[in-house]
N, C-alpha and C positions, 0 to 999 in steps of 0.2 A: 370195088365192088361188081363186075364183069367177071373179074374171077374168083370170086366169093362165090358168087352165085354158080359158076359151072364147076365148082368145085364141090357145092354139096349137089349141085344133080349130078356129076359124077357118083358121089360118093353113095347119093339113093341108088341109084345103077347096079351099084356094086352090093348094095344089102342083100339079102334071099331071106326068104319065110324062116329059116333058122334061125339066122343070126338074130332076127328080130325079136324073136321069142325069148333069145338066151339075155341080150340086152333088156327088156323088159323085166326080165327073173332077176335080174344086177339090182337092176332101181328099184323093185319093190324091195329087196331084201336090206338096202342102204340107208342108214339113217343118217340124216345131215343134218341134226342137230350135233351132232359132234365137237362140231365147227363154231358153235355158238358157247361165250363165257360166260359166266353167272355170273350176275351183276354183285353180288356177294359171297361172302363164303361162311357158310354157317361153324359159329363155334360151338367145340364142344364139351368145352367147359366154361364157367362162368365168368363173367371179368373180375380184375384181380381185385381186390379187396385191398381198401389203406390201410398202411400199417397203423397205424393211429385212429379206431371206429369212430366214429362221430355217434355220440347216445343220446343228443339234445334233441327233442320231438320234434316231427315235423309232419304235419298232419298231410298236406298238400291239397290239389284240388279237388282231390277225393276223398279230402276230409277223413282222414284215415283214425279211427278208434280204439282202443281197447275196452275190455269190460272183462271184469271177472267177480263169479260170484260169491253173495255175501254170507257166510259158513261162519263168520262169530270167532269166540276165540275159546270155547270149547275143549279140555281133553283130547277128547272122541275125533276132532278133524282131520283132517289129514291133509287138507288145505285151507288156509286162510288170506285175505290178501288186507292189509292195513292200508285206506286210502290217504290216511296222515302221513304215514311214512313213503308213500308210493314202492311197497315192500311184497314180494310174494313170498309165504311161507309154506314149506312143503316137507312132507316126506321123502325120504331115500324110493327111487323109482313109481312112485307114486302118481298117478296123470292127475295135472293141476287142468281142469276148462279154464280156455280161455276166448271169449266173447272179440269176433271182431267183425266192426260195421264201418262201412263206405257211406257217403253221401252219391255214388252214381258207380256204377259197374265198371271196374278197371276192363283194360284191353283182354280180347281173348288171350288165353294162354299164359297170364299173370301169374305170381307166384309171391307163397312167402316164404321167408327165413329168418330162422331163428341163431342169433350168434352171442356166446357168454366171453364178455370180458372184464376184466379185474377192474375193482369200481376207483383203487387210492392210484395215483399218479407214476410210483414208486413201483407197481406190480403192471400196469396197463400195458407194458410195450411184451410182457409174456403171455403165453398162449394159455387158455384153461381147459386142463386136461383134468381125466381121473384119475384118482391115486392109483400107484401100483398093485394095489393088493383088490380091488374092485374091475379092476381091469384084465389082470390075470383070471380071474374067476369066470369072467364071460367068454365064450365061445362065438358070439356074433364079429361078422368084419369090423364092423367100427367100433370096437370094443372101448379106444381111448376116448369117443365123445362121449362131452358130458352129457346134451341136452337131446333128445329121442322127441319126434311125433310119432304118436301112437294112433292108430286106427284108421288107419291110411296105406296101399300097399303100393305109390308112387311118390313113396316118400322118398329122398336122395340127399345124400351125405356128402360133402365138401372138406376136400382140406387142401388151402388156398396157397398155391406153388410157392408165390415169394415171401408171404409171410407167415405159412404153417397153420393157421387157424381154422378153427374146423365152425362149420355151419352145417345145417340141415335145413331144406326146404321140402313144400307141400303144395302143389297146386292152388292154387286157388278155387274155393267152389262158392255160385253165388247161394246166399239165403234163399233154404226152404221155401214152399207157398205157404202163406202165413206169416211169415219173421221175417227182420227184419237184421238178422248178424247170421254169421259162419262160427263154428265151435273147433277150432283145433285145442289137440289135447298133449300138454308139455310132458313129458318127464326128467327128472333130474335124475343122474345115475351115480351119486356119489356126495354125500357130508361136507357140508361147509367145513368140519372139523378136522376131515380127513388126513393124516400124515403122509406127505409126498402126494398131497394136491391141491386144495382149494388152502387148505391149513390155516382156517380162519379168517384167511382173508373175503373180505365181502369183495360180492362180483354183482355184475350187469347183464340180463339179459335183454337184446337187440333185436324186435321182433318189425321188419321192414315187407313192405309190399313191394314187389317188383315186376318189371314187363317183361316175357319170356326173354329178351336182349338182356338183361341184369342192370335196368334202369329204376332207380328209384323210385317209387312214387308216395311215399310215404313212411315213416319210423314214425315208431312208439319205444320208449325201454325202461327196465325197471328195476329194483335192483330183487335179491334173489338169497335166503335164506335157506338151505338144506339141515333140515333138524329134525330130532326124534318127536318132540313137541310142537305141532306150528302154533298151536292155539296158546299154550304157556307164554313163548317166546315174544309172541306179537303183544302180547297183556303186558308183558314185563317192560318190552322196549317202548309200548307207547307213554307207559307211565313214566318213564324215565324222560320221555323227550317233553308229557307236559309238566314236570319239574324243572327241569332245567329254563323251560320257559318261564316259570312263574316266577322262580329265582333270580332271572336274569332281567324279568320286569321290575321283581323288587328292587333290586339296586338300582336300577336305572332312578324309580321312583324318588330315591334316598339321596340320591346323589343330586339330580337336580331343584333347588332351592324353589320356594312357593313364590312365585311373582305375585301374593297379593298381601304378599306382608313382605318388608323391606329389612334388612337389617338393623340389629342395634348401631344406635348412634353416641359416639362418647363425645358429650358437650368439653370433658377436659379430662387430656391425658397427665397421667398420672406420673410422677418425676420418684428419680430413682431412691428410694427410700423412705415416701409415701405408703400408709398404706391403701390395698386397693378398696376398702370401705368408702373414701374418700374419692374415690370414682363416681362422675356422675351420670346414667346414662339414658336418654329421650325413647321411649317406647310407643310406638303409634299402634293404637289398639280401632278396632272397626266396631263401632255400635256404641252407642248411651250407657246403656244397662252396661258392658262391660267395661268401659271407662270409668263410669261411679263406685263397680265392686272393686275394681284394681283401685283406687284415689283411696275409697277406706283401708285398703292392708297397707297401703303405702303410708299409710296417716298414723295406724297402728303403729305399727316398725320405726316412727318419727318419734312418737311419742316411748316409745320403748325404749328406745335410745336414748331420749334426754334422761329416763326414770334412772334407766342406769350407767349415765354419766354423773348425775346428784348424787346416788348411790356410793359409787366411787370414791365420789369430793368428799362427802361423810366419811368414810371410810380413812379416808386421807389426813383429814385434819383431827379426827377422835383421838387416833394413834399419834402417839410420842415415836421421836425418833430412835432408831437402832439402837437398844443399851440407855435409855434415859425413860424414866417414872414423873407421870404425871402430878405435880404435887395436889392435893388439896386440902381447903381452909380444916384448920386444925388438926395436921399432920403434923409430924415434926421430924428433922430430919435425926 
């Protein structure tokens, strides 16, 4: 320790006023933070999406919910939503308002992400893209993306490096004063019938609420049909669905026997060769009035059978055998 102190004293004696000023200048311009390592490296791109995106609804702790305007089924509407089918019908490149509701505010910097996927399992692995015709006519940088979000300069378009799926994000904005919802404007840039694009294959749109790091806080999905007449197509599909449900219920009712009326029981089985009319059945009837009415009908039928048998017997007795004639008194051969 003595040696160290002597060295410091010697170094202090060697310093001149000019040297001290130079050291102070160097100390002021030197940034010691260059030796500090950051706790985490910020991500420049969102985390990779799953190869098969999930479409089931997940409200999460924020109770993430979507709501659509009630536009009806008039031919003039450009966008309409069917709650019974959970399906959005809209025209090409026309904005469809979607209201976003949450029970409590998400973390600061959260965003909304929209992704399109094919509905059927045989197509779900394919990326939903615009058809070549509409894509070549568009001069925008992200011309191959089917979904766009309008009305914001902070919209970002992504293409996942591992799955090549397209998505578009917009920062989540809290509801304005006096309102409970936030509205975003979606546009679909290709018809469902376009060759080389969706080619009449049904799609679903997945809308997620995510943190700035890409953690999903809530998820909602709905089917989409992009067509020339949304009101007409919605009305037709709803009527077809109601008709199919009615037919299915009717078939089920016919196939299930009525439990209150037991099936007919045979008390005597007919042997081969016997007439079916000789079989006797037991019918269970509910109510005295019905029993008396059916008994009268049955008694009448029994009397009719007896009269028929008597008439047959008379005919058989009065008629001579084949080829012979009855002799009447007074007749001669």
